[in-house]
N, C-alpha and C positions, 0 to 999 in steps of 0.2 A: 554633234549629231544633227544631220539635216532632215527636215520633215518633208513629207509629200502631202500637200494640202489640196483637196478637191474643192473647186469653186463651182457651184451649180445654182440653178434656178430656172424658171420659165423664161420664155422670150421677152426681151425688153424689161426685165426687172432691174437691170443695171449692173450685170456681172462685169462688163468691160470697164466700168468706172472703178469698181472694186479692184480689178486686175491692174489698172493703171496706178492706183494708190499703192498697191503692194509692190509693183515694180519700182516705184520711187523709194521704197524701203529695202531695195536690193533683193527682193524675191525674184526667182527665175520663173517667168510665167510662160506656160505652154498654151497657146491659143488653139484649141481643138477645132474651132470653126475654120481656121486657116488650113489646118491639116486636112479638113474635109474637102477644101478646094483641091488640094493635091490628090486626094483619093479619087475625086471625080475625074481629074485629068488622067490618072493612071488606069482607071476602069471605064474610060469613055466608051469603048466598043461594046462592052457588056451592058452598060447603062442604056445605050441606044437600042440594043437587042431586046432589053427587058421593057423599056418604057416608050420606045418609038423615037420619032425624030424630035429630039430635045436639044439640038445644037444651034448655036448662033451661026451667022453668015461666015464667021471666022473659024468655025469648026470646033469651038469649045462648048462644053456643057452649059446650057442656059439655066442657071440656078433658079431664076424666077419661074421659068416654064416648068422645070422639074418639080419645083415646090408646089405649083398649082396641082400637079398630078398626085404627089405623095401625101400632101396634107389633106387631100379629099378622101383618102382611103387608108385605113389602118394597115391593110394587107400590103398595099404598095409601099407604104413607109417602111414596113418591116423588110420588104424585099430589097429596098435601097440600103437599109442598114446592114443587111446580111452581106452585101457587096462591099461596103466601105468600112465598117467598124473593125474587122480583124486587122486590116492594114494600118488603120489609124492607131490601134493599140500597140502594134509592133513599133511604130515610129516613136510613140510616147515612151515606151520602155527604153528604147535606144537613146533618146534625148536625155532621159534621167541618168542612164549609165554614163553618158558623156559628161554630164554636169558633175557627177560624183568624182570623176577623174580630174576635173578642172577646179572650178571655184568652190564646188560643193555647197552652193547656196540652198536654202529652202526652196522647194519647187511647188508651184501652183499649177494645177491642171484645170484650166478654165473650160468647162464643158457642161452644156445643158444636159447632155446625154450621159452624165457621169455614171449613173447606175445602169441604164439600158445598154451602154457600151462596155460593160464589165470593167470599168475603170475604178470603181469604188474600192475594189480589193487592193488597189495600189496605194491607197491613201491612209495616212495616219490621222489626219484631221479633215473636217469638212466645214466649209462655209456655205450656208444656204441663203441666197438673196431672195427676198420677197418684196412685192409691190402690189398695190391694189389694181383691180382690173381697169379702172378708168385711167390711171397713170400709165399702165402698160399700153393701152390702146393709143393714147396720145403720142407715146414714143414710137409705136409702130407706124402710125400715120405720118409722123415727121420723118422717120428714118427710111421707111420702105414705100411711102406714098400708097398705102393700102387702105381699103375700106374696112368697115366693121365686120362684114360677112367673112372676109378672108381671115381677119384676126380671130374671129370666133372659131373657124375651122382649125386654125393652128393651135389655138388654146385647147380645143378638144383633143387634138393629136398629141398634146403634151400633158394629158391628164395624169400620166404616171410619173411625171417629173415632180418629185416631192421631197420634203425633208426626210432623210433616213432615220426614222424614229427609233430604230433598234440601236443607234449609237449612243454612247454615254454623253452626258452633259459636258464632261471634260473635253471631249473630242469633237463636239458639234457646236457650231456657232451660227446664229441666225442674225442676218443683217436686214434692217428694214429700210427700203429705199423709196419712201413716199415724200420725203422732206428735203430733197436737194443734195447737191454734191458735198456741201460742208458737213452735212450729217453723216454721209458715207465715210468721209475722211476721219471723222471723229470715231466712228465704229472701227475703222481699220487701225487707228492708233490704239484703241482699247484692246483689240485683238493682239496687236504687236506686244503690248505690255504684258498681257496675260500669258501669251505664248512663251516669252523669254523669262518671265518671272517664275513661272511654274516649272518650265522644262529645262532651262539653261542655267 
């Protein structure tokens, strides 16, 4: 029996580090952020119509420019999600179906918007990654070269990204990413042992 595992948490908590560690244990990871890039390409005309001139000189959606718009307004963020989320979910469902036909590995849906994108309903287990505000800001500054004000706006826009408290302890796992990569790998190893000891 293959599991569908949701991997979620706010920006720069370290979800991708967890995803990499799970990939190394032969989990099939679906990176929803990358699917978001595809959704932007496929809906480029509607995005320009909705948000104005947000294209680069090469004619592709400038994610940085679009982010400045949507993370400053909850309404605009929801407008963007209404355009992109349905298509992303369809792609994910198809990828899961294809994986079940092939290797049938456990699938990880790596998505900050797991609940907001109606992806939680696809999952058997959830990993929620958390990290303190200071650590997240340091990673944002390093990765995106953004200042604290932008980070604060994005944090406010992600207020609803939280641990799904209505899930049972058996199916919900919380990872703490304040203490480096080694600690994450240790938590992934523990998750792996628990998952297969209890379920397989």
